[in-house]
N, C-alpha and C positions, 0 to 999 in steps of 0.2 A: 229770881232769871223763872222764868214760866215753863213750865215741862207738859209736852203729851204723856199722859197713861198707857201707850202701844197693849192693844190687846188682840188675841188670833181675829178677833172674825175682822180686826181691824186687819190684816198682816195679807187677812182670805179675801176682803175685797177691796181689797190695791193689790189685787190676783201676784198676792206672793211680793210683790217689790218693797228692800228693802233696806233701800237708795234714804240715805235718810231726811229728803226735801218730802220722799213723797208722805210723808204724815208730819209735816210742820201745816197742814191744813187738816187735819180731821176734825176742827174744829168747822170749817166748813161746813162736811161734809157730811157730820150728822148734824150741822144747821138745815143741808137741803135733806136730809132723809124724814126733816122733824117736816118742812114741807110737802115732802111727798108725803106723809099722814091727812093735811090736810085739805091742800088742790093739785088737779091734773096736773098735765102739761102738755104750756102752750106750746110746744111741737107738730099735739097731737091737732095745731087749728093752723097750721102754715105745711105749705103746697115748699119742696127746693128741689133746685136741678143745681148741676154742675157743669161746670166747665167746661169750654169742648179744649183739645188740643189740638189750637195753632202754630201752622209752620210759619218759621222768625222767612223760613219764603215765600212766603204770599202778602207778607209787610210792605206798604206799600211805601215809596218818596214820600218823604216833604214835601215837592214841588207841584205834586198831585191837585188839583183842582178841590175842597170836600166835600164836594158836591156831589165826587165822583166815589165819595171810598167811608167806611164806615167806621169808626171809633171803633177800639178794643178793649176792654174791661179788664186788666190784670193786675196778682196784689199790691202791684207799689200805688193803684190808682185808693185801689179799696186804702191801706194804711193808712195813710194821709191826711185824708179832707174825709171834713164831716158830711159833704153830701161830695157822694157826684157829677161834675163840676164839666160842662166843655172849657174850661177856660183850666181844662191841669193838658199835661202834656199823652198824650195819647203814643200806639203803638195805631196806622190805619192800613181796612185789610176793604178789598173793596165790594164795591154792592152788589156783582158778580156772587162772589162768597156770601154773603152774606143770604140769600135767597136761595144757597144749595143746603146752607147752614142755620134756616132758617128758627129751631130749635131753640137755637142758645144768641137769641135775636130781643133783649131784655124790652116785655111789651108795655109787663104793666111798674104800679111803684114793688118797689121789696127792697130786701135788708141785704149786702152785699155779704157776706164775710167773705175774712180768710181762711183756706186749706193748710197751711203751711205759717204755723208759729217756730217763739224761741220758748224757752225754759224761764221770763220773764212773764210771771200774771197779768200784768199791766203794759201788756203789751196793748196797742189798738187793730183788730184785724173788726171791724164791720165798719160801713157808713152807707149812707142813704142814697136809693136814686130814687126820683123824684118822674124818671120818664118822658121828662124833657125835650128830650135828642132820644136816636135809634145809637144803639149800644150792643155788640157783640159778646159773649163773655168767654174771659180763657180760662183755662183748667186754674185747677191750685184755686176760682172760688168759688163759689159757692151761694143762686139768687136765694131766698125765701120771701113768697108771699104766703099773704092773709087762703083758706080754702073757703071764705066764700067775702063779697065784694062788701057786704055790707060793715063788716068787721073792723075798718081801713084801724083806728084807730087800735086796735090791739097791734095792729104794724107798730105805728109808732114805742108801743107798751112792749115786745121784745124787743124794740133799735134801743132802750132804755136799758135793760135787762144784759141787754148786748155787752153792753156800758161795766158791765160790776163785774164786780173780784169773782163773784158765784162765776159767774158767765163761764167766767177767761179760765181755768181752771178746770174747767172742765174739760171745754175745748181744746184750750190750749197743749194740757197736759202740763204736769211736773218732773224736774229731775232730769229733763232731754236737752242734749244745745236748741239740737230743733228739730221738731214734731210734725211729720207726716198725720192729720183727723182724714180716719177712716170711716168709713160706712160707720162699722160693728161697733164702733168705738163714739162715733155719734150717734146713734137708734139709743147710749142710757144717756147721756145728757137731759138735762131736766132743769125747768127752769117754771117755777108756777105761775101757773094761770088766773088770779083773783079773780074771785066772785062781784063783786061790788066797780059796779058798771059806773058808779058814776067817780072814783078814785082811777081805772082804768082812760076817763075821759079827761083828764084833771092830767094826768102824767100823761098822754096826749096834747093839749092844748100845751 
């Protein structure tokens, strides 16, 4: 049987949490520390925006023509599909509300990540938005875009990492039934940005 040797610094780095589950990922966290010594954080190359708390009272009934309404991307849409598609089930808001909340209208290719997760690090919390139809971003979902348009391959590279255990144990956390990822914790999340552009291109393809 494999055992982790827990040191004082491990307890400090886990913010003095003594839950056993918190220490089952010590090897992964040590890998992250090693990667930090070699590569910059990919999050430094990304911008993000959190969704807005749209009221359910503003949802439109299904019988209104689709040209007069905008789909609302919610957590359920993010966690179910590899890529956001207009074939998914959505709640809809009026085009008027979309104009008033234009900041939350998705206009570029981006990676959508759920801000609420369970304790299971295998939970799928991300999806890709290809910007092929207009969508509004709902609460508890964040959208990541590359800061520079020519870095689009980096966006796909980032998306691949959001499917990896190393991302999920940082993003979702461990040891809780349900966790809301807050800004303070998200600022600590690290993913390596490798320097080899050919590998990034390969992963993108």
